[in-house]
C-alpha positions as CSV (number, residue, x, y, z in Angstrom):
1,M,0.0,0.0,0.0
2,A,1.5,3.3,-1.1
3,F,2.0,6.2,1.3
4,N,-1.0,8.6,1.3
5,P,0.0,12.2,1.8
6,A,-3.5,13.1,2.9
7,Q,-3.2,11.1,6.1
8,S,-0.7,11.5,8.9
9,P,2.5,9.4,8.7
10,K,1.8,7.9,12.1
11,S,-1.7,6.6,11.0
12,Q,0.1,4.7,8.2
13,G,2.7,3.1,10.4
14,F,5.6,5.5,9.8
15,F,8.0,6.6,12.5
16,F,11.3,8.3,13.1
17,P,13.7,5.6,14.3
18,A,16.1,5.9,17.2
19,E,19.7,6.9,16.2
20,W,21.0,3.5,16.9
21,H,18.8,2.0,14.2
22,K,21.0,0.9,11.3
23,H,21.8,3.8,8.9
24,T,22.0,3.8,5.2
25,A,23.9,7.1,5.4
26,T,24.7,10.2,7.4
27,W,23.8,13.5,5.8
28,L,26.1,16.6,6.3
29,S,26.2,20.1,4.9
30,W,29.8,21.2,4.3
31,P,30.7,24.2,6.6
32,H,31.3,27.4,4.6
33,K,29.8,30.2,6.6
34,E,32.7,32.1,8.1
35,E,30.4,34.1,10.5
36,S,29.6,30.8,12.2
37,W,33.3,30.4,13.1
38,P,34.6,33.9,12.9
39,G,38.3,33.9,12.2
40,K,38.4,30.1,12.9
41,I,36.7,28.3,10.1
42,D,39.9,26.9,8.6
43,S,40.8,25.3,11.9
44,I,37.7,23.0,11.9
45,F,38.2,21.3,8.5
46,P,40.7,18.7,9.6
47,I,38.5,17.5,12.5
48,Y,35.4,17.7,10.4
49,A,37.1,15.6,7.8
50,Q,38.2,13.1,10.5
51,F,34.5,12.8,11.5
52,I,33.7,12.0,7.9
53,K,36.5,9.3,7.8
54,L,35.0,7.6,10.8
55,L,31.5,7.6,9.3
56,T,32.7,6.1,6.0
57,E,33.9,3.0,7.9
58,S,30.4,1.8,8.3
59,E,28.0,3.9,6.1
60,L,27.6,6.3,3.2
61,V,28.3,10.0,3.9
62,R,26.1,12.3,1.8
63,I,27.3,15.9,1.7
64,N,25.4,19.0,0.6
65,V,27.7,21.5,-1.2
66,A,26.9,24.7,-3.1
67,N,28.8,23.9,-6.3
68,A,31.7,22.1,-7.9
69,A,34.3,24.4,-6.3
70,M,33.1,23.7,-2.8
71,Q,33.0,20.0,-3.7
72,E,36.6,20.1,-4.8
73,F,37.6,21.9,-1.6
74,A,35.8,19.4,0.6
75,L,37.2,16.5,-1.4
76,K,40.8,17.6,-0.7
77,H,40.2,17.7,3.1
78,I,38.3,14.4,3.1
79,Q,41.0,12.6,1.1
80,L,43.7,14.1,3.4
81,A,41.9,12.5,6.4
82,G,42.1,9.1,4.7
83,A,38.3,8.5,4.3
84,D,36.9,5.7,2.2
85,M,36.0,7.9,-0.9
86,S,33.8,5.1,-2.3
87,K,31.4,5.9,0.6
88,V,31.3,9.7,0.0
89,E,28.6,11.2,-2.2
90,F,28.1,15.0,-3.0
91,F,24.9,16.7,-3.7
92,H,24.8,20.2,-5.2
93,F,22.2,21.5,-2.7
94,P,23.4,24.9,-1.5
95,T,23.0,25.7,2.2
96,N,23.3,28.8,4.4
97,D,25.1,27.0,7.1
98,A,26.4,23.6,8.3
99,W,23.9,22.5,10.9
100,C,22.3,19.6,9.1
101,R,20.7,18.2,12.2
102,D,18.3,21.1,12.1
103,H,17.8,21.9,8.4
104,G,18.3,18.4,7.1
105,P,15.7,15.8,6.2
106,A,13.7,13.9,8.8
107,F,13.5,10.4,7.4
108,L,10.6,8.2,8.6
109,I,10.3,4.5,7.8
110,N,7.6,1.9,7.6
111,P,9.1,-1.5,8.4
112,T,6.0,-3.3,7.1
113,T,5.8,-1.7,3.7
114,K,9.5,-1.0,3.4
115,E,8.8,2.6,2.5
116,K,10.7,5.7,3.4
117,I,9.4,9.3,3.5
118,I,10.8,12.7,4.3
119,V,9.2,15.3,6.6
120,D,10.3,18.8,5.7
121,W,9.6,20.9,8.8
122,G,9.8,24.7,8.6
123,Y,13.2,26.1,9.5
124,N,13.8,29.7,10.7
125,A,17.4,29.5,12.1
126,W,16.5,29.1,15.7
127,G,13.9,31.9,15.9
128,N,15.1,34.1,13.1
129,K,18.5,34.6,14.8
130,Y,20.7,34.2,11.7
131,P,19.1,35.2,8.5
132,P,19.2,34.3,5.6
133,F,18.1,30.7,6.0
134,D,16.1,30.3,2.8
135,L,18.5,27.7,1.3
136,D,18.6,25.6,4.5
137,D,14.8,25.6,4.7
138,V,14.4,23.8,1.3
139,V,17.1,21.2,1.7
140,P,14.8,18.3,2.8
141,T,12.5,18.8,-0.3
142,L,15.5,18.9,-2.6
143,I,16.7,15.6,-1.2
144,A,13.3,14.0,-1.4
145,N,12.9,15.0,-5.0
146,H,16.3,13.7,-5.9
147,F,15.5,10.2,-4.4
148,N,11.9,10.3,-5.6
149,L,10.6,10.0,-2.0
150,P,7.3,11.4,-0.7
151,V,7.8,14.7,1.2
152,L,5.5,16.2,3.7
153,H,5.3,19.8,4.9
154,P,3.7,20.1,8.3
155,G,3.9,23.9,8.1
156,I,5.5,24.5,11.6
157,V,9.0,25.2,12.7
158,M,10.9,22.2,14.1
159,E,14.6,21.4,14.4
160,G,16.2,17.9,14.6
161,G,18.3,18.9,17.6
162,S,15.3,19.7,19.6
163,V,13.9,16.2,19.7
164,E,15.3,12.8,21.0
165,F,13.8,9.4,20.4
166,N,13.8,6.0,22.1
167,G,12.5,4.2,19.0
168,A,9.6,2.7,21.1
169,G,7.1,5.5,20.9
170,T,8.7,8.1,23.2
171,L,10.0,11.6,22.2
172,L,12.0,13.8,24.6
173,T,12.2,17.6,24.2
174,S,12.6,20.8,26.1
175,R,10.0,23.5,26.9
176,A,12.7,26.2,26.5
177,C,13.0,25.5,22.8
178,L,9.7,24.1,21.4
179,L,7.5,26.3,23.5
180,N,9.6,29.4,22.7
181,E,7.5,32.2,21.1
182,N,10.2,32.6,18.4
183,R,9.2,29.2,16.9
184,N,5.5,28.6,16.6
185,P,3.8,31.4,18.7
186,H,0.4,30.4,17.3
187,L,0.5,26.9,18.9
188,N,0.2,25.8,22.5
189,Q,1.9,22.8,24.0
190,A,-1.0,20.3,23.2
191,Q,-1.1,21.5,19.6
192,I,2.7,21.0,19.2
193,E,2.5,17.6,20.8
194,K,-0.1,16.6,18.2
195,Y,2.3,17.6,15.4
196,L,5.1,15.7,17.0
197,S,2.9,12.6,17.4
198,D,1.5,12.7,13.8
199,Y,4.7,13.6,12.0
200,Y,7.3,11.6,14.0
201,G,5.1,8.6,14.7
202,V,5.4,8.7,18.5
203,D,2.8,8.1,21.3
204,Q,4.4,10.0,24.2
205,I,6.2,13.4,24.5
206,L,8.3,14.0,27.6
207,W,9.4,17.5,28.5
208,V,12.4,18.9,30.4
209,G,12.9,22.5,31.2
210,D,15.9,24.3,30.0
211,G,19.1,23.9,27.9
212,I,22.7,24.7,28.8
213,V,24.1,28.2,29.0
214,G,25.5,29.5,25.7
215,D,23.2,27.4,23.6
216,D,21.8,29.8,21.0
217,T,19.1,27.3,20.0
218,D,17.2,28.1,23.2
219,G,17.8,24.7,24.7
220,H,18.2,21.8,22.3
221,I,17.8,18.4,23.9
222,D,20.8,17.0,22.1
223,D,23.1,19.0,24.3
224,I,21.6,17.8,27.6
225,T,19.8,14.4,27.5
226,R,20.0,11.4,25.1
227,F,18.4,8.1,24.9
228,V,20.9,5.2,24.9
229,N,18.2,2.5,24.7
230,E,14.4,2.3,25.0
231,D,14.4,3.0,28.7
232,T,17.7,4.6,29.5
233,V,18.9,8.2,29.2
234,I,22.3,9.8,29.6
235,T,22.0,13.3,31.0
236,V,24.5,16.0,31.7
237,I,25.1,17.4,35.2
238,E,27.3,20.1,36.4
239,E,29.4,19.2,39.5
240,N,30.4,22.7,40.4
241,K,27.6,24.3,42.5
242,G,28.9,27.7,41.6
243,D,28.5,27.2,37.9
244,E,25.5,28.8,36.1
245,N,24.6,25.4,34.6
246,Y,24.4,23.7,38.0
247,Q,20.8,24.4,39.0
248,L,19.1,24.2,35.7
249,L,20.7,20.7,35.1
250,Q,19.6,19.6,38.6
251,D,16.1,20.7,37.8
252,N,16.1,18.7,34.5
253,L,17.5,15.7,36.5
254,E,14.6,15.9,38.9
255,E,12.1,16.0,36.1
256,L,13.7,13.0,34.4
257,K,13.4,11.1,37.7
258,E,9.6,11.8,37.8
259,M,9.0,10.6,34.2
260,R,7.3,7.3,33.4
261,L,7.5,5.6,30.0
262,L,4.5,4.1,28.1
263,N,4.9,0.8,30.0
264,G,4.9,2.6,33.3
265,K,8.6,2.2,33.9
266,Q,10.9,4.8,35.3
267,L,13.8,5.9,33.2
268,N,17.2,4.5,34.0
269,I,19.4,7.6,34.3
270,I,23.1,7.8,33.7
271,E,24.8,11.0,34.8
272,L,27.4,12.5,32.5
273,P,29.6,15.4,33.8
274,M,30.0,18.7,31.9
275,P,33.3,19.7,30.6
276,D,35.1,22.7,32.1
277,P,33.6,26.0,30.7
278,V,34.8,26.7,27.2
279,I,35.2,30.4,26.8
280,F,36.1,32.2,23.6
281,E,36.3,36.0,23.3
282,D,34.4,36.3,26.6
283,Q,31.5,34.1,25.3
284,R,30.5,30.9,27.1
285,L,30.2,28.2,24.5
286,P,27.6,25.3,24.7
287,A,30.2,22.6,25.2
288,S,28.7,19.3,26.2
289,Y,29.7,15.7,25.8
290,A,26.0,14.8,25.1
291,N,26.3,16.2,21.6
292,Y,27.8,12.9,20.4
293,Y,26.7,11.1,17.2
294,L,26.0,7.3,16.8
295,S,27.3,5.9,13.5
296,N,26.8,2.3,12.6
297,K,30.2,1.5,14.1
298,Y,31.2,4.4,16.5
299,V,30.0,6.8,19.1
300,V,31.8,10.0,18.0
301,V,32.1,12.2,21.1
302,P,33.2,15.8,21.3
303,T,36.1,16.5,23.7
304,Y,37.3,19.8,25.0
305,R,40.9,19.4,26.2
306,C,39.9,19.1,29.9
307,A,40.1,16.7,32.8
308,N,36.6,15.4,32.4
309,D,37.2,14.2,28.8
310,D,38.4,10.7,29.8
311,K,35.7,10.3,32.4
312,A,33.0,11.2,29.9
313,L,34.3,8.9,27.3
314,Q,34.3,6.0,29.8
315,I,30.7,6.7,30.9
316,I,29.5,6.9,27.3
317,A,31.4,3.7,26.4
318,A,29.7,1.9,29.2
319,A,26.3,3.2,28.0
320,H,26.9,2.1,24.4
321,P,28.7,-1.3,24.7
322,E,27.7,-2.2,21.2
323,R,29.8,0.6,19.6
324,E,33.4,1.8,19.9
325,V,33.7,5.2,21.4
326,I,36.0,7.8,19.7
327,G,36.7,11.2,21.2
328,L,37.3,14.0,18.7
329,D,38.6,17.4,19.8
330,S,35.7,19.8,19.4
331,T,37.3,22.9,21.0
332,D,37.3,24.8,17.7
333,I,34.1,23.3,16.3
334,I,32.1,24.4,19.4
335,W,33.0,28.0,18.6
336,G,30.2,27.5,15.9
337,L,27.9,26.8,18.9
338,G,27.4,23.1,18.0
339,S,29.2,19.9,17.6
340,F,29.0,16.5,15.9
341,H,25.4,15.7,16.5
342,C,24.3,19.2,15.4
343,L,26.3,18.8,12.2
344,S,24.8,15.5,11.1
345,Q,21.5,13.8,10.3
346,Q,21.1,10.1,9.9
347,E,19.2,8.3,7.1
348,P,17.9,5.0,8.5
349,E,17.6,1.8,6.6
350,V,14.1,0.5,6.0
């Protein structure tokens, strides 16, 4: 039975899988906007290319570039990193910025019919903070058209970094982001939950309060709390009581402890320390170990040249025994106010 665009994806058995579901590919948008990394963009390419190399060890890497010149530039860096070039594909879909988690396609699958569809949410650069964003906003539809996949336009603003999935009907998000008046001021919480349910194929939405200091997305969940399996989350805590993140992360922790899953179970909660504050030009950056990315083979974790790096890698490794954990220095990348999870979007296998 073919997908019917007149009915909700959920009603037809489609859902957004958890990140640990096997990927066909990881989608990226090659970084090119210098204002995102003022005076620093050249320093991020070697680490970014290293990220691509790790991804090519177990899946395709599909990269949005503006044109042939940008493709050539990217190619040199990726080859230098020693990536498996047979796994790298370029698409001439120009973008305004590199944050593919938020502007990239949301792939839903139907395991019964073996169909895949794309949801193209509205995108406004985190509440119209960084115009222009017109190129980013159309990327999912360009990808859908290229692969001849059905594409849906719910007509509301939604970013991939604001939602986290357990693959078993539960979605986790933050009030600070999704209920922010700079996203969908015409919708209340119940109305937003209906969109989430219909277009991500979930049965339960759980809410925490706030995101970390320095996060210009108004509190994306992928910087604070991540599912590691159907009933377990890893969540960041700040150990220094004098730090401005301390109380808000304690408040989130208390909310997580009160939550119940669809089967009535409490969440298993793994606490993950925060790195030392990363400051650049007097600005606190949203450095967090939770912004890691699961490829088919690895957990790629941002590190920040501080004492908690090793501790965080050990905790994440214990939480993801099925994958090898690799730390990649994100000290320069985080100057762009995001890390490896923000930069990537998975395409699941059906």
